[in-house]
C-alpha positions as CSV (number, residue, x, y, z in Angstrom):
1,M,42.0,179.3,48.9
2,Q,43.4,180.5,45.6
3,R,46.3,178.6,44.0
4,L,49.7,180.3,44.3
5,K,51.9,181.1,41.4
6,C,55.7,181.8,41.5
7,F,57.9,184.0,39.5
8,L,61.5,185.1,39.9
9,I,63.0,188.5,40.7
10,W,66.6,189.4,41.3
11,L,68.3,191.5,43.9
12,L,71.7,193.0,43.3
13,L,73.8,192.7,46.4
14,L,76.0,195.8,46.6
15,E,79.7,194.9,47.2
16,G,80.7,195.4,50.8
17,Q,77.1,196.2,52.0
18,A,74.9,193.8,54.1
19,F,71.4,193.2,52.7
20,E,69.2,190.7,54.4
21,I,65.7,189.2,53.7
22,P,63.9,187.1,56.4
23,T,64.4,183.4,55.9
24,N,61.6,181.9,58.0
25,G,60.1,180.1,55.0
26,V,56.5,180.6,53.8
27,S,54.5,181.6,56.8
28,E,51.0,180.9,55.4
29,F,49.4,177.7,54.3
30,A,49.4,176.9,50.5
31,E,48.0,174.6,48.0
32,Y,50.9,172.7,46.3
33,D,51.1,172.0,42.7
34,N,54.8,172.0,42.2
35,L,57.8,171.5,44.3
36,V,58.6,174.7,46.2
37,E,62.0,175.1,47.9
38,L,61.9,176.5,51.4
39,A,64.5,177.3,54.1
40,P,66.2,176.8,56.6
41,D,65.3,173.2,57.5
42,K,65.7,170.3,55.2
43,L,63.6,167.2,54.6
44,Q,65.2,164.3,52.8
45,F,63.8,161.3,51.1
46,V,66.7,158.9,51.5
47,P,66.8,155.4,49.8
48,E,67.9,152.8,52.3
49,N,70.1,151.3,49.6
50,R,72.2,153.7,47.4
51,R,72.3,151.4,44.4
52,H,69.0,149.5,44.3
53,Q,66.2,151.5,45.7
54,D,63.1,149.6,46.9
55,Q,61.7,152.0,49.5
56,V,62.2,155.6,50.6
57,I,62.3,156.9,54.2
58,L,62.0,160.5,55.4
59,S,64.5,162.1,57.7
60,S,64.9,165.6,59.1
61,P,68.5,166.2,60.2
62,F,67.7,169.4,62.1
63,S,64.2,168.4,63.1
64,T,62.1,169.6,66.1
65,G,60.6,166.2,66.6
66,N,58.1,166.4,63.8
67,S,60.0,164.2,61.3
68,N,57.7,161.2,61.8
69,R,54.6,163.2,61.5
70,L,56.0,164.9,58.3
71,A,56.4,161.5,56.6
72,F,52.8,161.5,55.3
73,L,53.3,164.8,53.4
74,V,54.5,162.9,50.4
75,H,51.4,162.7,48.3
76,E,52.7,160.4,45.6
77,L,55.9,158.4,45.1
78,L,55.9,156.2,42.0
79,W,58.9,153.9,41.3
80,E,59.0,153.1,37.6
81,V,61.2,150.9,35.4
82,F,63.3,153.9,34.2
83,G,62.7,156.4,37.0
84,A,60.6,157.8,39.8
85,H,58.0,160.5,40.2
86,V,57.8,162.4,43.5
87,S,54.7,164.6,44.0
88,F,54.6,166.8,47.1
89,K,51.0,167.9,47.8
90,P,50.2,168.0,51.5
91,T,46.7,169.3,52.3
92,V,46.2,172.3,54.5
93,A,45.2,170.1,57.4
94,Q,48.4,168.1,57.0
95,Q,50.5,171.2,57.0
96,R,49.4,172.2,60.5
97,K,51.7,171.3,63.4
98,C,48.6,170.2,65.2
99,S,44.9,170.2,64.5
100,N,44.4,173.5,66.3
101,C,47.7,175.1,65.4
102,S,48.1,178.1,63.1
103,E,51.8,177.3,62.5
104,T,52.8,175.2,59.6
105,A,54.9,172.0,59.9
106,V,56.2,172.6,56.3
107,D,59.1,175.0,57.2
108,G,62.1,173.6,55.4
109,E,63.7,172.7,52.1
110,L,62.4,169.6,50.5
111,V,65.3,167.6,49.1
112,V,64.9,164.3,47.3
113,V,68.2,162.3,47.6
114,Y,68.5,159.4,45.3
115,D,71.0,157.4,43.2
116,V,70.6,155.4,40.1
117,N,71.3,151.7,39.4
118,R,74.1,152.4,36.9
119,E,75.1,150.2,34.0
120,D,78.5,148.7,34.3
121,T,80.2,151.6,32.5
122,T,82.4,154.5,33.4
123,G,80.1,157.2,32.3
124,K,77.1,158.4,30.4
125,L,76.9,161.3,27.9
126,E,73.4,162.7,27.4
127,V,72.9,164.9,24.3
128,F,69.8,166.8,23.5
129,N,68.6,170.2,22.1
130,G,72.0,171.7,21.7
131,Y,73.2,170.8,25.3
132,F,75.0,167.9,26.7
133,V,75.6,166.5,30.2
134,H,78.4,164.1,31.0
135,F,77.9,161.9,34.0
136,F,81.2,160.2,35.1
137,A,81.1,157.7,37.9
138,P,83.6,154.8,37.4
139,E,83.7,152.3,40.3
140,N,85.6,149.2,39.3
141,L,89.0,150.7,39.8
142,E,91.7,149.9,42.4
143,P,92.0,152.5,45.1
144,I,95.0,154.8,44.9
145,P,97.1,155.0,48.1
146,K,96.7,158.2,50.0
147,N,98.8,160.4,52.3
148,I,96.5,162.1,54.7
149,L,97.1,164.7,57.4
150,F,94.2,165.2,59.9
151,V,94.4,168.8,61.3
152,I,92.1,169.0,64.4
153,D,91.1,172.1,66.3
154,V,91.4,171.4,70.1
155,S,90.9,174.9,71.3
156,G,88.6,175.6,74.3
157,S,85.5,176.1,72.1
158,M,85.7,172.4,71.2
159,W,85.1,171.4,74.8
160,G,82.3,169.0,75.4
161,I,80.1,167.3,72.8
162,K,82.1,168.6,69.8
163,M,85.3,167.1,71.0
164,K,83.7,163.9,72.2
165,Q,82.0,163.4,68.8
166,T,85.2,164.3,66.9
167,V,87.2,161.8,68.8
168,E,84.6,159.1,68.2
169,A,84.6,159.9,64.4
170,M,88.4,159.9,64.3
171,K,88.7,156.5,65.9
172,T,86.4,155.0,63.2
173,I,88.2,156.9,60.4
174,L,91.7,155.6,61.6
175,D,90.3,152.1,61.5
176,D,89.2,152.5,57.9
177,L,92.7,153.5,56.7
178,R,94.3,151.0,54.3
179,T,97.7,149.5,55.1
180,E,99.1,151.1,51.9
181,D,98.0,154.6,53.2
182,Q,100.3,156.9,55.1
183,F,99.0,159.4,57.8
184,S,99.6,161.6,60.7
185,V,97.7,163.8,63.1
186,V,98.2,167.5,63.8
187,D,96.2,169.0,66.7
188,F,96.2,172.7,67.5
189,N,95.0,175.4,69.9
190,H,97.3,178.4,70.5
191,N,100.1,175.8,70.1
192,V,100.6,173.2,67.3
193,R,101.4,169.6,68.2
194,T,101.9,166.5,66.0
195,W,101.3,162.9,66.9
196,R,104.2,162.1,64.5
197,N,106.5,164.6,62.8
198,D,106.4,162.6,59.6
199,L,104.0,160.3,57.8
200,V,103.7,156.6,58.9
201,S,102.1,153.6,57.3
202,A,98.6,152.9,58.5
203,T,99.4,149.6,60.3
204,K,97.2,148.3,63.1
205,T,99.9,149.3,65.6
206,Q,100.2,152.8,64.3
207,T,96.5,153.5,64.1
208,A,96.0,152.1,67.6
209,D,98.7,154.4,68.9
210,A,97.1,157.4,67.1
211,K,93.7,156.6,68.7
212,R,95.2,156.6,72.2
213,Y,96.8,160.0,71.4
214,I,93.5,161.5,70.3
215,E,91.6,160.1,73.3
216,K,93.9,162.0,75.6
217,I,93.4,165.4,74.0
218,Q,91.9,168.0,76.4
219,P,90.6,171.1,74.6
220,S,91.8,174.4,75.8
221,G,93.3,177.7,74.7
222,G,93.0,179.7,71.4
223,T,93.0,178.9,67.7
224,N,96.1,179.1,65.6
225,I,94.8,177.9,62.2
226,N,97.6,179.4,60.2
227,E,100.5,177.6,62.0
228,A,98.6,174.3,62.0
229,L,98.0,174.3,58.3
230,L,101.6,175.3,57.5
231,R,102.8,172.5,59.7
232,A,100.7,169.9,57.9
233,I,101.8,171.3,54.5
234,F,105.4,171.1,55.6
235,I,105.1,167.4,56.6
236,L,103.7,166.5,53.2
237,N,106.0,168.7,51.2
238,E,109.1,167.3,53.0
239,A,108.0,163.7,52.4
240,N,107.4,164.5,48.8
241,N,110.8,166.2,48.4
242,L,112.6,163.3,50.0
243,G,110.9,160.8,47.6
244,L,109.1,159.1,50.5
245,L,105.7,159.3,48.7
246,D,104.4,156.8,46.1
247,P,104.4,158.9,42.9
248,S,100.9,157.5,42.1
249,S,99.5,158.3,45.5
250,V,97.1,161.1,46.5
251,S,97.9,163.7,49.2
252,L,95.1,165.2,51.4
253,I,94.8,167.5,54.3
254,I,91.5,167.5,56.3
255,L,91.0,170.5,58.5
256,V,88.4,170.3,61.3
257,S,87.7,173.5,63.2
258,D,84.8,175.3,64.9
259,G,86.0,178.9,65.1
260,D,88.0,181.7,63.6
261,P,91.7,182.2,64.4
262,T,92.4,183.9,67.7
263,V,96.2,183.3,68.0
264,G,99.0,183.9,65.5
265,E,98.0,185.2,62.1
266,L,94.5,186.6,62.4
267,K,93.9,188.1,59.0
268,L,92.0,185.6,57.0
269,S,93.3,186.8,53.6
270,K,96.9,186.4,54.9
271,I,96.2,182.9,56.0
272,Q,94.7,182.1,52.6
273,K,97.8,183.6,50.9
274,N,100.2,181.7,53.2
275,V,98.6,178.4,52.4
276,K,98.5,179.0,48.7
277,Q,102.2,180.0,48.6
278,N,103.4,176.9,50.5
279,I,101.1,174.1,49.4
280,Q,102.3,171.9,46.5
281,D,100.2,171.2,43.5
282,N,99.7,167.6,44.4
283,I,97.9,168.3,47.7
284,S,94.2,168.8,48.2
285,L,92.8,170.7,51.2
286,F,89.4,169.9,52.6
287,S,87.9,172.0,55.4
288,L,85.1,171.0,57.8
289,G,83.6,173.8,59.8
290,I,81.8,172.7,63.0
291,G,78.9,174.9,64.0
292,F,78.2,178.5,63.1
293,D,81.0,180.4,64.9
294,V,83.4,179.5,62.1
295,D,83.8,181.8,59.1
296,Y,82.4,179.3,56.6
297,D,83.0,181.5,53.6
298,F,86.7,181.6,54.5
299,L,86.9,177.8,54.6
300,K,85.2,177.6,51.2
301,R,87.7,180.0,49.7
302,L,90.6,178.2,51.4
303,S,89.6,174.8,50.1
304,N,88.4,175.8,46.6
305,E,91.7,177.5,46.0
306,N,93.6,174.4,46.9
307,R,91.8,171.6,45.0
308,G,89.3,170.7,47.7
309,I,86.0,171.7,49.1
310,A,84.5,172.9,52.4
311,Q,81.5,171.5,54.2
312,R,79.7,172.6,57.3
313,I,79.3,170.1,60.2
314,Y,76.5,170.8,62.6
315,G,77.6,170.8,66.1
316,N,75.2,168.4,67.8
317,Q,74.8,164.7,68.7
318,D,75.1,163.9,65.0
319,T,78.6,165.5,64.6
320,S,80.4,162.2,64.6
321,S,78.1,160.7,61.9
322,Q,78.6,163.8,59.7
323,L,82.4,163.7,60.0
324,K,82.4,160.0,59.1
325,K,80.1,160.6,56.1
326,F,82.4,163.2,54.8
327,Y,85.5,161.1,55.2
328,N,83.7,158.2,53.4
329,Q,83.5,160.6,50.4
330,V,87.2,161.1,50.2
331,S,88.4,157.8,51.6
332,T,88.7,156.0,48.3
333,P,90.6,158.0,45.6
334,L,90.4,156.1,42.3
335,L,91.7,158.6,39.8
336,R,94.0,161.6,39.6
337,N,94.2,164.5,37.2
338,V,90.9,163.8,35.5
339,Q,90.3,166.0,32.4
340,F,87.3,166.0,30.1
341,N,88.0,166.9,26.5
342,Y,85.4,167.8,23.9
343,P,87.6,168.3,20.8
344,Q,84.8,169.3,18.3
345,A,84.9,173.0,17.4
346,S,81.1,173.3,17.7
347,V,81.2,172.5,21.4
348,T,81.2,175.6,23.6
349,D,80.6,176.9,27.1
350,V,81.8,173.8,28.8
351,T,81.6,173.8,32.6
352,Q,84.6,172.9,34.8
353,N,86.3,170.0,33.1
354,S,89.5,169.4,35.0
355,F,89.5,167.8,38.4
356,H,92.4,167.0,40.7
357,N,91.0,163.7,42.1
358,Y,88.0,161.4,41.6
359,F,86.8,159.5,44.7
360,G,84.9,156.2,44.7
361,G,81.1,156.4,45.3
362,S,80.9,160.0,44.0
363,E,80.1,161.5,40.6
364,I,81.6,164.2,38.4
365,L,79.2,166.2,36.1
366,V,80.4,168.2,33.1
367,A,78.0,170.0,30.8
368,G,78.2,172.2,27.7
369,R,76.6,173.5,24.6
370,F,76.9,172.5,20.9
371,D,75.5,173.7,17.6
372,P,73.0,171.0,16.5
373,S,73.0,172.4,12.9
374,K,76.7,171.5,12.6
375,I,77.0,168.3,14.6
376,T,74.5,165.6,15.6
377,E,76.8,163.8,18.0
378,V,79.2,164.8,20.7
379,E,82.6,163.2,21.3
380,S,84.3,163.2,24.7
381,I,87.7,162.0,25.6
382,V,88.5,161.7,29.4
383,T,92.1,161.4,30.5
384,A,93.1,160.3,34.0
385,T,95.7,158.5,36.0
386,S,94.9,155.5,38.1
387,T,97.3,153.3,40.1
388,N,100.4,153.2,37.9
389,T,98.1,153.5,34.9
390,E,97.3,156.2,32.3
391,L,93.6,155.9,31.3
392,V,91.8,157.4,28.4
393,L,88.0,156.9,27.9
394,E,86.2,157.8,24.7
395,T,82.4,158.4,24.3
396,L,80.4,159.3,21.3
397,S,76.7,160.1,21.9
398,Q,74.0,161.0,19.4
399,M,71.0,163.2,19.9
400,D,68.7,160.5,18.6
401,D,69.5,158.3,21.6
402,L,67.3,160.4,23.9
403,E,64.4,161.4,21.6
404,D,62.6,158.1,21.8
405,F,62.8,157.9,25.6
406,L,61.7,161.6,26.1
407,S,58.7,161.1,23.7
408,K,57.4,158.1,25.7
409,D,58.1,159.1,29.3
410,K,55.3,161.4,30.6
411,H,57.6,162.8,33.4
412,A,60.6,163.5,31.1
413,D,61.7,167.1,30.7
414,P,63.1,167.8,27.2
415,D,65.0,170.7,28.6
416,F,66.8,168.8,31.3
417,T,70.2,169.1,29.7
418,K,69.8,172.8,29.3
419,K,68.6,173.3,32.9
420,L,71.4,171.2,34.3
421,W,74.0,173.0,32.3
422,A,72.7,176.3,33.6
423,Y,72.6,175.0,37.2
424,L,76.2,173.8,37.0
425,T,77.4,177.0,35.3
426,I,75.7,179.3,37.9
427,N,77.0,177.4,40.9
428,Q,80.5,177.3,39.5
429,L,80.3,181.1,38.8
430,L,79.3,181.6,42.4
431,A,82.4,179.8,43.5
432,E,84.5,181.8,41.1
433,R,82.9,185.0,42.4
434,S,84.0,184.2,46.0
435,L,87.6,183.9,44.8
436,A,87.5,187.0,42.5
437,P,90.8,188.9,43.0
438,T,89.3,192.4,42.1
439,A,86.0,194.1,42.6
440,A,85.7,194.6,38.8
441,I,86.0,190.9,38.1
442,K,83.5,190.2,40.9
443,R,81.0,192.6,39.4
444,K,81.4,191.1,36.0
445,I,80.7,187.6,37.4
446,T,77.8,188.8,39.4
447,K,76.2,190.3,36.2
448,T,76.6,187.0,34.4
449,I,75.0,185.1,37.3
450,L,72.1,187.5,37.4
451,Q,71.4,187.2,33.7
452,M,71.6,183.4,33.7
453,S,69.4,183.2,36.9
454,L,66.6,185.2,35.3
455,E,66.9,183.5,31.9
456,H,66.8,179.9,33.4
457,H,64.6,180.6,36.4
458,I,67.2,179.5,39.0
459,V,67.1,181.1,42.5
460,T,70.6,182.0,43.7
461,P,72.0,183.9,46.7
462,L,71.8,187.0,44.5
463,T,68.1,186.6,43.6
464,A,64.9,185.9,45.4
465,M,61.5,184.4,44.5
466,V,58.2,186.2,44.7
467,I,55.1,184.1,45.3
468,E,51.9,185.8,44.1
469,N,48.3,184.7,44.1
470,D,46.2,184.8,40.9
471,A,44.5,188.1,41.9
472,G,47.8,189.8,42.3
473,D,46.9,191.3,45.7
474,E,49.0,188.9,47.8
475,R,52.7,188.5,47.6
476,M,55.4,186.7,49.6
477,L,59.1,186.9,49.2
478,A,61.2,183.8,49.6
479,D,65.0,183.8,49.8
480,A,67.1,181.5,47.7
481,P,68.1,178.1,49.2
482,P,71.3,178.7,51.2
483,Q,74.6,177.8,49.6
484,D,75.7,176.4,53.0
485,H,75.3,172.7,52.1
486,S,75.4,170.3,55.0
487,C,77.4,167.1,54.9
488,C,77.1,165.4,52.6
489,S,75.5,167.1,49.7
490,G,77.3,165.3,46.9
491,A,78.9,168.6,45.7
492,L,82.4,167.1,46.2
493,Y,84.3,168.6,43.3
494,Y,85.6,172.1,42.6
495,G,87.6,171.9,39.4
496,S,88.8,174.3,36.8
497,K,88.3,175.0,33.1
498,V,91.0,174.0,30.7
499,A,91.1,173.9,26.9
500,S,90.7,170.5,25.3
501,G,94.1,169.0,24.8
502,S,96.7,167.1,26.7
503,I,95.5,163.9,25.1
504,P,98.4,161.4,24.9
505,S,99.5,160.7,21.4
506,W,98.9,157.0,21.8
507,A,95.3,157.6,22.7
508,N,94.3,160.1,20.0
509,P,91.3,158.6,18.2
510,S,92.0,158.3,14.5
511,P,89.1,158.5,12.0
512,T,88.0,155.2,10.6
513,P,88.2,155.3,6.8
514,V,85.2,154.2,4.8
515,M,85.8,150.6,3.6
516,A,84.3,149.3,0.4
517,M,81.9,146.3,0.2
518,L,81.0,146.3,3.8
519,A,77.9,144.2,4.7
520,V,74.8,146.2,5.7
521,G,74.9,147.1,9.3
522,A,78.5,145.9,9.8
523,K,81.1,148.2,11.2
524,P,84.9,147.9,10.8
525,L,86.7,146.9,13.9
526,E,90.1,147.8,12.6
527,S,90.6,150.5,10.0
528,T,93.6,148.8,8.5
529,P,93.9,145.3,10.0
530,P,97.0,143.3,9.2
531,P,96.2,141.2,6.1
532,H,97.5,138.0,7.5
533,V,97.2,136.9,11.1
534,I,97.0,133.7,13.2
535,R,93.5,133.6,14.6
536,V,90.9,131.5,16.6
537,E,87.2,131.9,16.0
538,N,83.9,130.1,16.6
539,D,83.9,126.5,17.6
540,P,87.0,127.0,18.1
541,H,88.5,127.2,14.6
542,F,92.2,127.8,14.5
543,I,93.5,129.5,11.3
544,I,97.3,129.5,11.1
545,Y,98.9,131.8,8.5
546,L,102.4,130.7,7.4
547,P,104.1,133.8,5.8
548,K,106.9,131.9,4.0
549,S,104.5,129.5,2.4
550,Q,101.8,132.1,2.1
551,K,99.3,129.4,3.2
552,N,96.4,129.3,5.7
553,I,96.2,126.0,7.6
554,C,93.1,125.3,9.7
555,F,92.1,122.9,12.4
556,N,89.4,122.6,15.1
557,I,89.8,121.6,18.8
558,D,87.1,119.4,20.2
559,S,87.4,119.7,24.0
560,K,85.0,120.1,26.9
561,P,83.6,123.3,28.5
562,G,85.7,124.6,31.4
563,K,89.0,123.3,29.9
564,I,91.8,125.9,29.6
565,L,94.0,125.7,26.5
566,S,97.5,127.2,26.2
567,L,97.6,129.4,23.1
568,V,100.9,131.2,23.6
569,S,103.5,130.3,26.2
570,D,106.9,132.1,26.2
571,P,108.5,131.5,29.6
572,E,111.7,133.2,28.5
573,L,110.0,136.5,27.8
574,G,107.3,135.9,30.5
575,I,104.4,136.1,28.1
576,L,101.4,133.8,28.0
577,V,97.9,133.7,26.5
578,N,95.4,131.0,27.6
579,G,91.8,130.5,26.7
580,Q,89.0,128.9,28.7
581,L,86.2,127.1,26.8
582,I,82.5,127.5,27.3
583,G,79.7,125.4,25.9
584,A,76.6,126.1,23.8
585,K,73.3,126.1,25.6
586,K,72.6,122.6,24.3
587,P,73.9,120.0,21.8
588,E,73.0,120.4,18.2
589,N,73.0,117.3,15.9
590,G,74.5,115.3,18.7
591,K,77.5,117.6,19.3
592,L,78.0,120.3,21.9
593,S,79.8,123.2,20.4
594,T,82.5,125.0,22.5
595,Y,83.9,128.5,22.3
596,F,86.4,130.7,24.0
597,G,84.4,132.5,26.8
598,K,87.5,133.9,28.6
599,L,91.0,134.8,27.7
600,G,93.9,135.4,30.0
601,F,97.0,137.4,29.1
602,Y,100.0,137.5,31.4
603,F,103.0,139.8,31.0
604,Q,105.2,138.5,33.8
605,H,108.0,141.1,33.6
606,E,105.4,143.9,34.0
607,N,103.6,141.8,36.7
608,M,100.4,142.5,34.7
609,K,97.5,140.1,34.1
610,I,94.5,140.9,31.8
611,E,91.4,138.8,31.9
612,I,88.9,139.3,29.0
613,S,85.5,137.7,29.2
614,T,82.3,138.3,27.3
615,E,81.2,140.5,30.2
616,T,84.2,142.5,31.4
617,I,87.9,143.3,30.9
618,T,89.9,143.1,34.2
619,L,93.4,144.5,34.5
620,S,95.5,143.4,37.5
621,H,98.9,144.9,38.3
622,G,100.4,143.2,41.3
623,S,97.8,143.3,44.1
624,S,95.8,146.1,42.4
625,A,93.0,145.5,39.9
626,S,90.6,147.6,37.9
627,R,87.8,146.6,35.6
628,L,86.5,148.0,32.3
629,S,83.2,147.3,30.6
630,W,82.5,146.4,27.0
631,S,80.2,149.4,27.2
632,D,83.3,151.7,27.2
633,T,85.8,152.9,24.7
634,A,89.0,153.2,26.6
635,H,92.8,153.2,26.4
636,V,94.9,152.1,29.4
637,A,98.7,152.5,29.4
638,N,100.6,150.6,32.1
639,Q,104.4,150.6,31.7
640,R,105.1,148.8,28.3
641,V,101.5,147.5,27.9
642,L,98.7,149.4,26.1
643,V,95.2,148.1,26.3
644,S,92.6,149.6,23.9
645,V,88.9,148.8,24.2
646,K,86.4,149.6,21.4
647,K,82.9,149.7,22.8
648,G,81.1,146.4,22.3
649,R,83.6,145.3,19.6
650,S,87.2,144.5,20.4
651,V,90.2,144.7,22.8
652,T,93.7,145.3,21.4
653,L,96.8,144.6,23.6
654,T,100.1,146.0,22.5
655,L,103.5,145.3,24.1
656,D,106.3,147.8,23.3
657,K,104.5,148.7,20.0
658,E,106.0,145.5,18.6
659,M,103.7,142.7,19.7
660,S,99.9,142.9,19.6
661,F,96.9,140.7,20.3
662,S,93.3,141.5,19.2
663,V,90.2,140.1,20.9
664,L,86.8,140.3,19.2
665,L,83.5,140.1,21.0
666,H,80.7,138.1,19.4
667,R,77.3,138.9,20.8
668,V,74.3,136.7,19.9
669,W,70.6,137.0,20.6
670,K,70.1,136.4,24.3
671,K,67.1,134.2,23.7
672,H,68.9,132.1,21.1
673,P,68.1,128.4,22.0
674,V,71.7,127.2,21.3
675,N,74.3,129.9,20.7
676,V,76.2,131.9,23.4
677,D,78.4,135.0,23.4
678,F,82.1,134.2,22.7
679,L,85.5,135.6,21.9
680,G,87.8,135.5,18.9
681,I,91.6,136.1,19.1
682,Y,93.9,137.5,16.3
683,V,97.7,137.5,16.6
684,P,99.9,138.9,13.8
685,P,102.9,136.6,13.1
686,T,106.1,138.1,14.6
687,N,109.7,137.1,15.3
688,K,109.7,138.9,18.6
689,F,108.9,135.8,20.6
690,S,111.8,133.7,22.0
691,P,112.7,130.3,20.5
692,S,111.1,128.5,23.5
693,T,107.6,129.8,22.6
694,H,105.0,127.2,22.4
695,G,101.2,126.7,22.7
696,L,98.6,126.0,20.1
697,L,99.3,129.3,18.4
698,G,102.8,130.1,19.8
699,Q,104.5,127.1,18.2
700,F,103.8,128.6,14.8
701,M,105.6,131.9,15.5
702,H,108.6,130.0,14.2
703,E,107.2,128.7,10.9
704,P,107.5,125.0,10.1
705,K,108.2,123.8,6.6
706,I,105.2,122.5,4.7
707,H,104.7,120.9,1.3
708,I,101.2,120.7,-0.2
709,F,100.9,118.5,-3.3
710,N,98.7,116.1,-5.2
711,E,95.6,118.3,-5.1
712,R,92.5,116.2,-6.1
713,P,88.7,116.2,-6.0
714,G,87.3,115.4,-2.5
715,K,84.2,113.6,-1.4
716,D,82.5,117.0,-1.6
717,P,83.1,118.5,-5.1
718,A,83.3,121.9,-3.6
719,K,86.1,120.9,-1.2
720,P,89.2,119.4,-3.0
721,E,91.7,117.4,-1.0
722,A,95.5,117.4,-1.1
723,S,98.5,115.8,0.7
724,M,100.6,117.9,3.1
725,E,104.0,117.0,4.5
726,V,104.8,118.8,7.8
727,K,107.0,117.9,10.8
728,G,107.7,114.5,9.4
729,H,104.0,113.6,8.9
730,K,102.1,113.1,5.7
731,L,98.5,114.3,6.1
732,T,95.4,114.5,4.0
733,V,93.9,118.0,4.1
734,T,90.7,119.5,2.7
735,R,90.2,122.8,1.0
736,G,87.6,125.0,2.8
737,L,86.6,128.5,3.9
738,Q,86.8,130.1,7.4
739,K,85.8,133.6,8.5
740,D,87.8,136.7,9.5
741,Y,85.5,139.1,11.4
742,R,87.8,142.0,11.9
743,T,86.4,144.2,9.1
744,D,82.8,142.7,9.2
745,I,81.6,141.8,12.7
746,V,78.3,140.5,11.4
747,F,79.1,138.2,8.5
748,G,82.9,138.1,8.4
749,T,85.0,137.7,5.2
750,H,85.9,134.4,3.8
751,V,89.5,133.1,4.3
752,P,90.5,130.1,2.2
753,C,92.5,127.5,4.0
754,W,93.6,123.8,4.1
755,F,91.9,122.0,6.9
756,V,93.7,119.4,9.1
757,H,91.4,116.8,10.6
758,N,91.4,115.1,14.0
759,S,92.0,118.3,16.1
760,G,95.1,119.2,14.1
761,K,96.9,115.9,14.7
762,G,100.2,115.9,12.9
763,F,100.2,119.6,12.3
764,I,100.4,120.6,16.0
765,D,103.1,119.1,18.2
766,G,101.7,116.2,20.2
767,N,98.0,115.9,21.0
768,Y,95.7,118.8,21.7
769,R,95.2,117.4,25.3
770,D,98.9,118.2,25.9
771,Y,97.9,121.9,25.7
772,I,95.4,121.8,28.6
773,V,96.7,123.8,31.6
774,P,95.3,123.9,35.1
775,Q,94.9,127.7,35.6
776,L,94.2,130.7,33.4
777,Y,97.7,132.1,34.1
778,S,99.6,128.8,34.0
779,F,102.6,128.5,31.6
780,L,102.6,125.4,29.4
781,K,105.1,122.7,30.6
782,W,106.2,121.2,27.4
783,P,108.5,118.1,27.4
């Protein structure tokens, strides 16, 4: 048999005229060299574990009993360190339904479903050959409370397995609601009923009562979709107008129906208009169409126009599972008002970049083009709202980052960014086409889709694929894969395009000026750092700057790993900073060095705790918590507190723009026999703390008087000695040098200081052991 080759043709579908091509797949046997998409069935390779794939199984959701036999059609599946290679090459014998059959078992669409083991980061920006793709999938965020209305079709057509499966799914879904969520249930046939006329908290008592209500439903009558949706919208609008909804919460309506309207408003365009006119901008509408009697295109238009999506649910024994899978996709809202900004002028043709919500476990993709002759790196700024928090994430990606990988990986496609941009653009244009308000606009969008489809070889509902043998005397026509995605395809987001902007002023990135005399390879952590600060670095070395005396006084603390030291404790203002010590991998010269491996910041009046370790940055506000990675550049604003993270470098905490703390991350070679990663902390002197402030650093916010005199040669000629009078003590101090790493993270810059021996005895109040506290967020109890 001769090898088949494929090429693309397009078919212009005339507006208002039906045009159909048979969709019974490829009817003859073929020799496979590349993946060929077929319809209408679907085969899936599904990892048993979403995050860490170790094996793949084959399933056929609409199978005819052949799914087990079809498993061997995968010719090759290679898991590699950085990816996988799937090769689909069944022999002619393997394609037969049976040894004597002339029918093929390969009558479906082959879909490889996979996920990646992501780094602990909020997103990835891939840049190559003039195109970029932005993958956005943060996970370590606190779920946002949701207000959810379930609108369930209980008309006569739902009788039997559909209703039974829907009730089963709803019982599980109600159990999964969080106590901070609010919900209600609207069921409808020719009439509309509500379990509760307003939203109630998802307590165990309320969810149990809702389940009993749903179990008693007996399907009958017609279908009044218009009145049911308007009732659900009214409940949410009323609660919002009365101030009964948490301002940071997310409002959702989930419509479940199996048919077109038969009662009340029957005109679909009128229903669409009614919903659009009444629904508030903070509500998302998701539509689930059960079976094939429902007008699925109408549901897609209805949801896409109101910040949601539609999915088809197949009415069979698996209906309950499909409903629960869909709900799992929207059950955990993590962000609201997510906007992707690419401020560089050379970035063009960006796909949809503004999304109403982001849900945990999903992923948002944005792609675009740029001129590689003008810029070699692409900057992105993502703004979003989390629970009571404004979030800004910055990413800067260079083209060089991919070149090495693409040159070494034999399966890598150097045009993958271009193809993915085209795929996203075409699919979003198809959605826009379905919502086009006029025939002229629809024709214009259609023309663009056709041009891109031919240019990038992507089969769409407006095109088809011709399969021809080498001799040119055999041709077969295959339709495009249907746009009717089953649950759950991962296409969870329908957004909009907005111009780059709306970046909060406090988060606008400022260019870092070039600084003179920087060491090779070093990068500035702060463009204009305060010249004099109180700081703790290394083992741990405390450097106290006294503004009135214009002196730096240094001391070390020799404590044990695991001990927590009070650095700043101001119970009157409700502010504390504590640090936990970690030890080196082993002693050196008979001494085990210790460093700060974790820092805790507590702003009591804001009920906000921030834990910074060498691995992550965790922000807790009340009972909610979110986590940032050192792999991100981000800004988080929560009430009076601003947290700014610079990727792999530093964290700056600012309170009311008056009080700031900077934390530097020091990375060492992982295989170093002794050293470990550690943190340094820098605090500019300020008079904003109360008189009761204490701690190893806090006590010096109110400067003590010192007198240094009788400078003389020391035991080491390079380190002179002197006498220092402070707090009623006369101490012998030694002149030396310490390091400030804010402008040179590699080598640091020298800071001259007078060193106080014996863990600062005489300079600090009491003994250093007096500053050990039991917990990371414990205030210091000073006598």
